[in-house]
Jmol script that loads the backbone (N, CA, C; Angstrom):
load data "model"
ATOM      1  N   UNK A   1      10.150  15.862  -3.843  1.00  0.00           N
ATOM      2  CA  UNK A   1       9.022  15.628  -4.853  1.00  0.00           C
ATOM      3  C   UNK A   1       8.142  14.633  -4.288  1.00  0.00           C
ATOM      4  N   UNK A   2       6.955  14.829  -4.273  1.00  0.00           N
ATOM      5  CA  UNK A   2       5.906  14.141  -3.707  1.00  0.00           C
ATOM      6  C   UNK A   2       5.622  12.798  -4.365  1.00  0.00           C
ATOM      7  N   UNK A   3       5.335  11.838  -3.733  1.00  0.00           N
ATOM      8  CA  UNK A   3       5.054  10.602  -4.229  1.00  0.00           C
ATOM      9  C   UNK A   3       3.650  10.229  -4.696  1.00  0.00           C
ATOM     10  N   UNK A   4       3.423   9.311  -5.626  1.00  0.00           N
ATOM     11  CA  UNK A   4       2.033   9.014  -5.987  1.00  0.00           C
ATOM     12  C   UNK A   4       1.762   7.951  -5.382  1.00  0.00           C
ATOM     13  N   UNK A   5       0.482   7.683  -5.071  1.00  0.00           N
ATOM     14  CA  UNK A   5      -0.049   6.480  -4.278  1.00  0.00           C
ATOM     15  C   UNK A   5      -1.042   5.764  -5.233  1.00  0.00           C
ATOM     16  N   UNK A   6      -0.877   4.479  -5.527  1.00  0.00           N
ATOM     17  CA  UNK A   6      -1.600   3.589  -6.221  1.00  0.00           C
ATOM     18  C   UNK A   6      -2.132   2.475  -5.273  1.00  0.00           C
ATOM     19  N   UNK A   7      -3.485   1.916  -5.803  1.00  0.00           N
ATOM     20  CA  UNK A   7      -4.060   1.093  -4.850  1.00  0.00           C
ATOM     21  C   UNK A   7      -4.156  -0.431  -5.851  1.00  0.00           C
ATOM     22  N   UNK A   8      -3.719  -1.532  -5.235  1.00  0.00           N
ATOM     23  CA  UNK A   8      -3.693  -2.666  -5.973  1.00  0.00           C
ATOM     24  C   UNK A   8      -5.141  -3.297  -5.954  1.00  0.00           C
ATOM     25  N   UNK A   9      -5.714  -4.108  -6.981  1.00  0.00           N
ATOM     26  CA  UNK A   9      -6.922  -4.363  -7.116  1.00  0.00           C
ATOM     27  C   UNK A   9      -7.555  -5.234  -5.816  1.00  0.00           C
ATOM     28  N   UNK A  10      -6.583  -5.995  -5.380  1.00  0.00           N
ATOM     29  CA  UNK A  10      -7.227  -6.625  -4.151  1.00  0.00           C
ATOM     30  C   UNK A  10      -7.514  -5.800  -3.098  1.00  0.00           C
ATOM     31  N   UNK A  11      -6.665  -4.591  -2.768  1.00  0.00           N
ATOM     32  CA  UNK A  11      -6.819  -3.687  -1.802  1.00  0.00           C
ATOM     33  C   UNK A  11      -8.100  -3.073  -2.077  1.00  0.00           C
ATOM     34  N   UNK A  12      -8.315  -2.446  -3.352  1.00  0.00           N
ATOM     35  CA  UNK A  12      -9.545  -1.780  -3.619  1.00  0.00           C
ATOM     36  C   UNK A  12     -10.788  -2.622  -3.463  1.00  0.00           C
ATOM     37  N   UNK A  13     -10.829  -3.840  -3.585  1.00  0.00           N
ATOM     38  CA  UNK A  13     -12.026  -4.490  -3.415  1.00  0.00           C
ATOM     39  C   UNK A  13     -12.228  -4.667  -1.777  1.00  0.00           C
ATOM     40  N   UNK A  14     -11.207  -4.812  -1.154  1.00  0.00           N
ATOM     41  CA  UNK A  14     -11.499  -4.985   0.368  1.00  0.00           C
ATOM     42  C   UNK A  14     -11.765  -3.685   0.896  1.00  0.00           C
ATOM     43  N   UNK A  15     -11.353  -2.500   0.451  1.00  0.00           N
ATOM     44  CA  UNK A  15     -11.593  -1.134   0.875  1.00  0.00           C
ATOM     45  C   UNK A  15     -13.199  -0.937   0.612  1.00  0.00           C
ATOM     46  N   UNK A  16     -13.662  -1.328  -0.490  1.00  0.00           N
ATOM     47  CA  UNK A  16     -15.089  -1.238  -0.472  1.00  0.00           C
ATOM     48  C   UNK A  16     -15.937  -1.836   0.286  1.00  0.00           C
ATOM     49  N   UNK A  17     -15.317  -2.950   1.063  1.00  0.00           N
ATOM     50  CA  UNK A  17     -16.152  -3.413   2.010  1.00  0.00           C
ATOM     51  C   UNK A  17     -15.971  -3.013   3.473  1.00  0.00           C
ATOM     52  N   UNK A  18     -15.165  -2.089   3.458  1.00  0.00           N
ATOM     53  CA  UNK A  18     -14.762  -1.582   4.802  1.00  0.00           C
ATOM     54  C   UNK A  18     -15.657  -0.500   5.356  1.00  0.00           C
ATOM     55  N   UNK A  19     -15.718  -0.231   6.702  1.00  0.00           N
ATOM     56  CA  UNK A  19     -16.550   0.690   7.143  1.00  0.00           C
ATOM     57  C   UNK A  19     -16.342   2.108   7.038  1.00  0.00           C
ATOM     58  N   UNK A  20     -17.156   3.140   7.127  1.00  0.00           N
ATOM     59  CA  UNK A  20     -16.947   4.452   6.951  1.00  0.00           C
ATOM     60  C   UNK A  20     -15.885   4.974   7.715  1.00  0.00           C
ATOM     61  N   UNK A  21     -15.749   4.758   8.903  1.00  0.00           N
ATOM     62  CA  UNK A  21     -14.647   5.075   9.885  1.00  0.00           C
ATOM     63  C   UNK A  21     -13.348   4.941   9.071  1.00  0.00           C
ATOM     64  N   UNK A  22     -13.099   3.747   8.585  1.00  0.00           N
ATOM     65  CA  UNK A  22     -11.924   3.158   8.128  1.00  0.00           C
ATOM     66  C   UNK A  22     -11.499   4.015   6.879  1.00  0.00           C
ATOM     67  N   UNK A  23     -12.849   4.122   5.996  1.00  0.00           N
ATOM     68  CA  UNK A  23     -12.548   4.897   4.604  1.00  0.00           C
ATOM     69  C   UNK A  23     -12.107   6.277   5.002  1.00  0.00           C
ATOM     70  N   UNK A  24     -12.623   6.703   6.063  1.00  0.00           N
ATOM     71  CA  UNK A  24     -12.414   8.298   6.329  1.00  0.00           C
ATOM     72  C   UNK A  24     -10.756   8.225   6.807  1.00  0.00           C
ATOM     73  N   UNK A  25     -10.372   7.560   7.661  1.00  0.00           N
ATOM     74  CA  UNK A  25      -9.238   7.386   8.162  1.00  0.00           C
ATOM     75  C   UNK A  25      -8.114   7.070   6.810  1.00  0.00           C
ATOM     76  N   UNK A  26      -8.445   6.159   5.996  1.00  0.00           N
ATOM     77  CA  UNK A  26      -7.567   5.930   4.986  1.00  0.00           C
ATOM     78  C   UNK A  26      -7.431   7.057   3.945  1.00  0.00           C
ATOM     79  N   UNK A  27      -8.507   8.019   3.936  1.00  0.00           N
ATOM     80  CA  UNK A  27      -8.417   9.066   3.023  1.00  0.00           C
ATOM     81  C   UNK A  27      -7.158   9.835   3.552  1.00  0.00           C
ATOM     82  N   UNK A  28      -7.088  10.013   4.825  1.00  0.00           N
ATOM     83  CA  UNK A  28      -6.159  10.885   5.498  1.00  0.00           C
ATOM     84  C   UNK A  28      -4.795  10.506   5.155  1.00  0.00           C
ATOM     85  N   UNK A  29      -4.779   9.091   5.373  1.00  0.00           N
ATOM     86  CA  UNK A  29      -3.382   8.191   5.125  1.00  0.00           C
ATOM     87  C   UNK A  29      -2.942   8.573   3.623  1.00  0.00           C
ATOM     88  N   UNK A  30      -3.836   8.628   2.750  1.00  0.00           N
ATOM     89  CA  UNK A  30      -3.398   8.701   1.221  1.00  0.00           C
ATOM     90  C   UNK A  30      -2.507  10.117   1.106  1.00  0.00           C
ATOM     91  N   UNK A  31      -3.083  11.134   1.844  1.00  0.00           N
ATOM     92  CA  UNK A  31      -2.245  12.516   1.812  1.00  0.00           C
ATOM     93  C   UNK A  31      -1.095  12.331   2.581  1.00  0.00           C
ATOM     94  N   UNK A  32      -0.862  11.613   3.620  1.00  0.00           N
ATOM     95  CA  UNK A  32       0.326  11.411   4.379  1.00  0.00           C
ATOM     96  C   UNK A  32       1.357  10.675   3.752  1.00  0.00           C
ATOM     97  N   UNK A  33       0.794   9.670   2.917  1.00  0.00           N
ATOM     98  CA  UNK A  33       1.870   8.810   2.008  1.00  0.00           C
ATOM     99  C   UNK A  33       2.357   9.584   0.971  1.00  0.00           C
ATOM    100  N   UNK A  34       1.594  10.524   0.294  1.00  0.00           N
ATOM    101  CA  UNK A  34       2.301  11.489  -0.742  1.00  0.00           C
ATOM    102  C   UNK A  34       3.371  12.277  -0.151  1.00  0.00           C
ATOM    103  N   UNK A  35       3.396  12.669   0.896  1.00  0.00           N
ATOM    104  CA  UNK A  35       4.485  13.616   1.456  1.00  0.00           C
ATOM    105  C   UNK A  35       5.395  12.747   2.040  1.00  0.00           C
ATOM    106  N   UNK A  36       5.117  11.651   2.898  1.00  0.00           N
ATOM    107  CA  UNK A  36       6.242  10.908   3.347  1.00  0.00           C
ATOM    108  C   UNK A  36       5.686   9.436   3.656  1.00  0.00           C
ATOM    109  N   UNK A  37       6.201   8.763   2.485  1.00  0.00           N
ATOM    110  CA  UNK A  37       5.704   7.176   2.760  1.00  0.00           C
ATOM    111  C   UNK A  37       6.196   6.473   3.506  1.00  0.00           C
ATOM    112  N   UNK A  38       7.334   6.906   4.480  1.00  0.00           N
ATOM    113  CA  UNK A  38       8.065   6.141   5.235  1.00  0.00           C
ATOM    114  C   UNK A  38       7.505   6.363   6.911  1.00  0.00           C
ATOM    115  N   UNK A  39       6.259   6.899   6.846  1.00  0.00           N
ATOM    116  CA  UNK A  39       5.590   7.031   8.183  1.00  0.00           C
ATOM    117  C   UNK A  39       5.102   5.738   8.848  1.00  0.00           C
ATOM    118  N   UNK A  40       4.850   4.722   8.201  1.00  0.00           N
ATOM    119  CA  UNK A  40       4.421   3.554   8.829  1.00  0.00           C
ATOM    120  C   UNK A  40       5.545   2.705   9.420  1.00  0.00           C
ATOM    121  N   UNK A  41       5.050   1.430  10.090  1.00  0.00           N
ATOM    122  CA  UNK A  41       5.872   0.678  10.626  1.00  0.00           C
ATOM    123  C   UNK A  41       6.556  -0.354   9.572  1.00  0.00           C
ATOM    124  N   UNK A  42       7.888  -0.381   9.528  1.00  0.00           N
ATOM    125  CA  UNK A  42       8.716  -1.096   8.702  1.00  0.00           C
ATOM    126  C   UNK A  42       8.487  -2.658   8.929  1.00  0.00           C
ATOM    127  N   UNK A  43       8.250  -3.415   8.007  1.00  0.00           N
ATOM    128  CA  UNK A  43       7.980  -4.783   8.018  1.00  0.00           C
ATOM    129  C   UNK A  43       9.100  -5.480   7.288  1.00  0.00           C
ATOM    130  N   UNK A  44      10.158  -5.944   7.830  1.00  0.00           N
ATOM    131  CA  UNK A  44      11.254  -6.493   7.418  1.00  0.00           C
ATOM    132  C   UNK A  44      12.188  -5.858   6.374  1.00  0.00           C
ATOM    133  N   UNK A  45      11.820  -4.739   5.674  1.00  0.00           N
ATOM    134  CA  UNK A  45      12.498  -3.905   4.943  1.00  0.00           C
ATOM    135  C   UNK A  45      12.104  -2.473   4.875  1.00  0.00           C
ATOM    136  N   UNK A  46      13.083  -1.554   4.636  1.00  0.00           N
ATOM    137  CA  UNK A  46      12.553  -0.027   4.614  1.00  0.00           C
ATOM    138  C   UNK A  46      11.452   0.178   3.743  1.00  0.00           C
ATOM    139  N   UNK A  47      11.254  -0.560   2.625  1.00  0.00           N
ATOM    140  CA  UNK A  47      10.241  -0.234   1.575  1.00  0.00           C
ATOM    141  C   UNK A  47       9.025  -1.160   1.836  1.00  0.00           C
ATOM    142  N   UNK A  48       8.800  -2.033   2.871  1.00  0.00           N
ATOM    143  CA  UNK A  48       7.815  -2.572   3.083  1.00  0.00           C
ATOM    144  C   UNK A  48       7.286  -2.188   4.568  1.00  0.00           C
ATOM    145  N   UNK A  49       6.054  -1.604   4.542  1.00  0.00           N
ATOM    146  CA  UNK A  49       5.371  -1.037   5.681  1.00  0.00           C
ATOM    147  C   UNK A  49       4.062  -1.257   5.894  1.00  0.00           C
ATOM    148  N   UNK A  50       3.548  -0.898   7.243  1.00  0.00           N
ATOM    149  CA  UNK A  50       2.161  -0.880   7.519  1.00  0.00           C
ATOM    150  C   UNK A  50       1.726   0.193   8.415  1.00  0.00           C
ATOM    151  N   UNK A  51       0.478   0.630   8.170  1.00  0.00           N
ATOM    152  CA  UNK A  51      -0.145   1.435   9.105  1.00  0.00           C
ATOM    153  C   UNK A  51      -1.300   0.712   9.650  1.00  0.00           C
ATOM    154  N   UNK A  52      -1.632   1.144  10.982  1.00  0.00           N
ATOM    155  CA  UNK A  52      -2.790   0.444  11.519  1.00  0.00           C
ATOM    156  C   UNK A  52      -3.705   1.325  11.924  1.00  0.00           C
ATOM    157  N   UNK A  53      -5.035   1.047  11.752  1.00  0.00           N
ATOM    158  CA  UNK A  53      -6.328   1.694  12.441  1.00  0.00           C
ATOM    159  C   UNK A  53      -7.179   0.687  13.120  1.00  0.00           C
ATOM    160  N   UNK A  54      -7.153   0.824  14.468  1.00  0.00           N
ATOM    161  CA  UNK A  54      -7.996  -0.039  15.281  1.00  0.00           C
ATOM    162  C   UNK A  54      -7.419  -1.728  15.000  1.00  0.00           C
ATOM    163  N   UNK A  55      -8.400  -2.263  14.387  1.00  0.00           N
ATOM    164  CA  UNK A  55      -8.007  -3.885  14.296  1.00  0.00           C
ATOM    165  C   UNK A  55      -7.292  -3.888  12.692  1.00  0.00           C
ATOM    166  N   UNK A  56      -7.579  -3.061  11.989  1.00  0.00           N
ATOM    167  CA  UNK A  56      -7.040  -3.263  10.392  1.00  0.00           C
ATOM    168  C   UNK A  56      -5.722  -2.721  10.234  1.00  0.00           C
ATOM    169  N   UNK A  57      -4.884  -3.360   9.492  1.00  0.00           N
ATOM    170  CA  UNK A  57      -3.627  -3.017   8.915  1.00  0.00           C
ATOM    171  C   UNK A  57      -3.603  -3.070   7.449  1.00  0.00           C
ATOM    172  N   UNK A  58      -3.015  -1.904   7.082  1.00  0.00           N
ATOM    173  CA  UNK A  58      -2.780  -1.563   5.608  1.00  0.00           C
ATOM    174  C   UNK A  58      -1.389  -1.691   5.300  1.00  0.00           C
ATOM    175  N   UNK A  59      -1.285  -2.630   4.407  1.00  0.00           N
ATOM    176  CA  UNK A  59       0.226  -2.851   3.774  1.00  0.00           C
ATOM    177  C   UNK A  59       0.755  -2.083   2.424  1.00  0.00           C
ATOM    178  N   UNK A  60       1.820  -1.603   2.636  1.00  0.00           N
ATOM    179  CA  UNK A  60       2.323  -0.894   1.226  1.00  0.00           C
ATOM    180  C   UNK A  60       3.831  -1.161   0.904  1.00  0.00           C
ATOM    181  N   UNK A  61       4.070  -0.871  -0.272  1.00  0.00           N
ATOM    182  CA  UNK A  61       5.452  -0.944  -0.703  1.00  0.00           C
ATOM    183  C   UNK A  61       5.787   0.285  -1.212  1.00  0.00           C
ATOM    184  N   UNK A  62       7.144   0.747  -0.979  1.00  0.00           N
ATOM    185  CA  UNK A  62       7.421   2.147  -1.522  1.00  0.00           C
ATOM    186  C   UNK A  62       8.533   1.924  -2.603  1.00  0.00           C
ATOM    187  N   UNK A  63       8.352   2.435  -3.575  1.00  0.00           N
ATOM    188  CA  UNK A  63       9.193   2.254  -4.766  1.00  0.00           C
ATOM    189  C   UNK A  63       9.960   3.732  -4.936  1.00  0.00           C
ATOM    190  N   UNK A  64      10.993   3.672  -4.457  1.00  0.00           N
ATOM    191  CA  UNK A  64      11.641   5.087  -4.308  1.00  0.00           C
ATOM    192  C   UNK A  64      12.125   5.620  -5.773  1.00  0.00           C
ATOM    193  N   UNK A  65      12.421   4.773  -6.533  1.00  0.00           N
ATOM    194  CA  UNK A  65      13.125   4.947  -7.846  1.00  0.00           C
ATOM    195  C   UNK A  65      12.064   5.592  -8.658  1.00  0.00           C
ATOM    196  N   UNK A  66      10.675   5.232  -8.353  1.00  0.00           N
ATOM    197  CA  UNK A  66       9.499   5.512  -9.169  1.00  0.00           C
ATOM    198  C   UNK A  66       8.775   6.606  -8.591  1.00  0.00           C
ATOM    199  N   UNK A  67       9.090   7.015  -7.349  1.00  0.00           N
ATOM    200  CA  UNK A  67       8.383   7.898  -6.458  1.00  0.00           C
ATOM    201  C   UNK A  67       6.942   7.555  -6.363  1.00  0.00           C
ATOM    202  N   UNK A  68       6.742   6.080  -5.861  1.00  0.00           N
ATOM    203  CA  UNK A  68       5.467   5.717  -6.075  1.00  0.00           C
ATOM    204  C   UNK A  68       5.199   4.797  -4.738  1.00  0.00           C
ATOM    205  N   UNK A  69       4.052   4.817  -4.398  1.00  0.00           N
ATOM    206  CA  UNK A  69       3.721   3.870  -3.216  1.00  0.00           C
ATOM    207  C   UNK A  69       2.547   3.062  -3.700  1.00  0.00           C
ATOM    208  N   UNK A  70       2.584   1.769  -3.414  1.00  0.00           N
ATOM    209  CA  UNK A  70       1.621   0.557  -3.859  1.00  0.00           C
ATOM    210  C   UNK A  70       0.910   0.108  -2.628  1.00  0.00           C
ATOM    211  N   UNK A  71      -0.204   0.419  -2.542  1.00  0.00           N
ATOM    212  CA  UNK A  71      -0.997  -0.036  -1.398  1.00  0.00           C
ATOM    213  C   UNK A  71      -1.545  -1.416  -1.607  1.00  0.00           C
ATOM    214  N   UNK A  72      -0.964  -2.477  -1.356  1.00  0.00           N
ATOM    215  CA  UNK A  72      -1.371  -3.650  -1.853  1.00  0.00           C
ATOM    216  C   UNK A  72      -2.246  -4.645  -1.080  1.00  0.00           C
ATOM    217  N   UNK A  73      -2.538  -4.397   0.160  1.00  0.00           N
ATOM    218  CA  UNK A  73      -3.501  -5.447   0.925  1.00  0.00           C
ATOM    219  C   UNK A  73      -3.785  -4.933   2.303  1.00  0.00           C
ATOM    220  N   UNK A  74      -4.781  -5.495   2.817  1.00  0.00           N
ATOM    221  CA  UNK A  74      -5.159  -5.166   4.378  1.00  0.00           C
ATOM    222  C   UNK A  74      -5.757  -6.353   4.932  1.00  0.00           C
ATOM    223  N   UNK A  75      -5.623  -6.218   6.236  1.00  0.00           N
ATOM    224  CA  UNK A  75      -5.859  -7.447   7.188  1.00  0.00           C
ATOM    225  C   UNK A  75      -6.043  -7.059   8.559  1.00  0.00           C
ATOM    226  N   UNK A  76      -6.626  -7.920   9.396  1.00  0.00           N
ATOM    227  CA  UNK A  76      -6.977  -7.780  10.764  1.00  0.00           C
ATOM    228  C   UNK A  76      -5.643  -8.436  11.398  1.00  0.00           C
ATOM    229  N   UNK A  77      -5.407  -8.266  12.478  1.00  0.00           N
ATOM    230  CA  UNK A  77      -4.279  -8.819  13.398  1.00  0.00           C
ATOM    231  C   UNK A  77      -3.932 -10.551  13.171  1.00  0.00           C
ATOM    232  N   UNK A  78      -5.293 -10.986  13.262  1.00  0.00           N
ATOM    233  CA  UNK A  78      -5.149 -12.539  13.299  1.00  0.00           C
ATOM    234  C   UNK A  78      -4.641 -12.986  11.759  1.00  0.00           C
ATOM    235  N   UNK A  79      -4.841 -12.326  10.847  1.00  0.00           N
ATOM    236  CA  UNK A  79      -4.202 -12.733   9.263  1.00  0.00           C
ATOM    237  C   UNK A  79      -3.048 -12.035   8.963  1.00  0.00           C
ATOM    238  N   UNK A  80      -2.719 -11.364  10.036  1.00  0.00           N
ATOM    239  CA  UNK A  80      -1.383 -10.275   9.531  1.00  0.00           C
ATOM    240  C   UNK A  80      -0.191 -11.251   8.818  1.00  0.00           C
ATOM    241  N   UNK A  81       0.301 -12.290   9.655  1.00  0.00           N
ATOM    242  CA  UNK A  81       1.404 -13.015   8.933  1.00  0.00           C
ATOM    243  C   UNK A  81       1.112 -13.584   7.825  1.00  0.00           C
ATOM    244  N   UNK A  82      -0.179 -14.221   7.541  1.00  0.00           N
ATOM    245  CA  UNK A  82      -0.353 -14.933   6.313  1.00  0.00           C
ATOM    246  C   UNK A  82      -0.384 -13.809   5.255  1.00  0.00           C
ATOM    247  N   UNK A  83      -1.020 -12.701   5.277  1.00  0.00           N
ATOM    248  CA  UNK A  83      -0.875 -11.486   4.461  1.00  0.00           C
ATOM    249  C   UNK A  83       0.525 -11.074   4.008  1.00  0.00           C
ATOM    250  N   UNK A  84       1.531 -10.804   5.260  1.00  0.00           N
ATOM    251  CA  UNK A  84       2.816 -10.508   4.946  1.00  0.00           C
ATOM    252  C   UNK A  84       3.337 -11.489   4.207  1.00  0.00           C
ATOM    253  N   UNK A  85       3.256 -12.695   4.381  1.00  0.00           N
ATOM    254  CA  UNK A  85       3.962 -13.866   3.580  1.00  0.00           C
ATOM    255  C   UNK A  85       3.481 -13.716   2.406  1.00  0.00           C
ATOM    256  N   UNK A  86       2.337 -13.681   2.047  1.00  0.00           N
ATOM    257  CA  UNK A  86       1.578 -13.510   0.564  1.00  0.00           C
ATOM    258  C   UNK A  86       2.385 -12.326  -0.156  1.00  0.00           C
ATOM    259  N   UNK A  87       2.328 -11.258   0.489  1.00  0.00           N
ATOM    260  CA  UNK A  87       2.932 -10.111  -0.222  1.00  0.00           C
ATOM    261  C   UNK A  87       4.477 -10.266  -0.629  1.00  0.00           C
ATOM    262  N   UNK A  88       5.225 -10.920   0.468  1.00  0.00           N
ATOM    263  CA  UNK A  88       6.446 -11.315   0.003  1.00  0.00           C
ATOM    264  C   UNK A  88       6.651 -12.303  -1.277  1.00  0.00           C
ATOM    265  N   UNK A  89       5.710 -13.173  -1.274  1.00  0.00           N
ATOM    266  CA  UNK A  89       5.686 -14.082  -2.285  1.00  0.00           C
ATOM    267  C   UNK A  89       5.366 -13.298  -3.750  1.00  0.00           C
ATOM    268  N   UNK A  90       4.567 -12.336  -3.637  1.00  0.00           N
ATOM    269  CA  UNK A  90       4.086 -11.490  -4.818  1.00  0.00           C
ATOM    270  C   UNK A  90       4.937 -10.351  -5.037  1.00  0.00           C
ATOM    271  N   UNK A  91       6.225 -10.203  -4.526  1.00  0.00           N
ATOM    272  CA  UNK A  91       6.781  -8.965  -4.710  1.00  0.00           C
ATOM    273  C   UNK A  91       7.273  -8.678  -6.320  1.00  0.00           C
ATOM    274  N   UNK A  92       7.596  -9.671  -6.800  1.00  0.00           N
ATOM    275  CA  UNK A  92       8.061  -9.337  -8.352  1.00  0.00           C
ATOM    276  C   UNK A  92       6.568  -9.055  -9.142  1.00  0.00           C
ATOM    277  N   UNK A  93       5.496  -9.550  -8.902  1.00  0.00           N
ATOM    278  CA  UNK A  93       4.287  -9.193  -9.531  1.00  0.00           C
ATOM    279  C   UNK A  93       3.986  -7.891  -9.222  1.00  0.00           C
ATOM    280  N   UNK A  94       4.124  -7.192  -7.804  1.00  0.00           N
ATOM    281  CA  UNK A  94       3.683  -6.177  -7.443  1.00  0.00           C
ATOM    282  C   UNK A  94       4.797  -5.159  -8.196  1.00  0.00           C
ATOM    283  N   UNK A  95       5.909  -5.443  -8.293  1.00  0.00           N
ATOM    284  CA  UNK A  95       6.812  -4.595  -8.994  1.00  0.00           C
ATOM    285  C   UNK A  95       6.442  -4.189 -10.430  1.00  0.00           C
ATOM    286  N   UNK A  96       6.133  -5.378 -11.046  1.00  0.00           N
ATOM    287  CA  UNK A  96       5.854  -5.476 -12.607  1.00  0.00           C
ATOM    288  C   UNK A  96       4.635  -4.552 -12.779  1.00  0.00           C
ATOM    289  N   UNK A  97       3.528  -4.730 -11.893  1.00  0.00           N
ATOM    290  CA  UNK A  97       2.429  -3.935 -11.889  1.00  0.00           C
ATOM    291  C   UNK A  97       2.498  -2.468 -11.780  1.00  0.00           C
ATOM    292  N   UNK A  98       3.462  -2.123 -10.654  1.00  0.00           N
ATOM    293  CA  UNK A  98       3.567  -0.581 -10.566  1.00  0.00           C
ATOM    294  C   UNK A  98       4.456   0.099 -11.519  1.00  0.00           C
ATOM    295  N   UNK A  99       5.430  -0.767 -12.167  1.00  0.00           N
ATOM    296  CA  UNK A  99       6.353  -0.243 -13.440  1.00  0.00           C
ATOM    297  C   UNK A  99       5.351  -0.076 -14.505  1.00  0.00           C
ATOM    298  N   UNK A 100       4.403  -0.905 -14.785  1.00  0.00           N
ATOM    299  CA  UNK A 100       3.444  -0.811 -15.757  1.00  0.00           C
ATOM    300  C   UNK A 100       2.518   0.302 -15.763  1.00  0.00           C
ATOM    301  N   UNK A 101       2.018   0.638 -14.583  1.00  0.00           N
ATOM    302  CA  UNK A 101       1.151   1.749 -14.025  1.00  0.00           C
ATOM    303  C   UNK A 101       2.143   3.166 -14.407  1.00  0.00           C
ATOM    304  N   UNK A 102       3.313   3.112 -13.963  1.00  0.00           N
ATOM    305  CA  UNK A 102       4.283   4.188 -14.173  1.00  0.00           C
ATOM    306  C   UNK A 102       4.388   4.690 -15.548  1.00  0.00           C
ATOM    307  N   UNK A 103       4.523   3.422 -16.460  1.00  0.00           N
ATOM    308  CA  UNK A 103       4.772   3.568 -17.747  1.00  0.00           C
ATOM    309  C   UNK A 103       3.420   4.051 -18.575  1.00  0.00           C
ATOM    310  N   UNK A 104       2.415   3.596 -18.343  1.00  0.00           N
ATOM    311  CA  UNK A 104       1.502   4.264 -18.792  1.00  0.00           C
ATOM    312  C   UNK A 104       0.957   5.617 -18.555  1.00  0.00           C
ATOM    313  N   UNK A 105       1.343   6.128 -17.311  1.00  0.00           N
ATOM    314  CA  UNK A 105       0.980   7.528 -16.858  1.00  0.00           C
ATOM    315  C   UNK A 105       2.209   8.337 -17.531  1.00  0.00           C
ATOM    316  N   UNK A 106       3.310   7.844 -18.034  1.00  0.00           N
ATOM    317  CA  UNK A 106       4.382   8.624 -18.555  1.00  0.00           C
ATOM    318  C   UNK A 106       4.138   8.809 -20.216  1.00  0.00           C
ATOM    319  N   UNK A 107       3.393   7.777 -20.862  1.00  0.00           N
ATOM    320  CA  UNK A 107       3.011   7.998 -22.117  1.00  0.00           C
ATOM    321  C   UNK A 107       2.125   9.115 -22.777  1.00  0.00           C
ATOM    322  N   UNK A 108       2.251   9.795 -23.586  1.00  0.00           N
ATOM    323  CA  UNK A 108       1.475  10.882 -23.929  1.00  0.00           C
ATOM    324  C   UNK A 108       0.135  10.576 -24.266  1.00  0.00           C
TER     325      UNK A 108
END
end "model"
wireframe off; spacefill off
backbone 0.3
color backbone group
């Protein structure tokens, strides 16, 4: 069963400011994540991963029970550790957000 990929508001706003090359690359990554979300490099857990393109890194969380991938943020290498730390601090919030999205999609 394919996964559904969702984008967090913070990621969406950063994506709008990205260049065309990155956006084109990311469009391809969306397809890849629906088929196999475990393609990226694991970051401290099987369900927390990153994909990188040139200087940019995209961070995402995998929720196997929901068959969902939540793309939560992006950064350059210099900001990588700060972004990873903030994601870890916000894990409960991200879980609540993705569960609410899944619930809204399942309602008739």
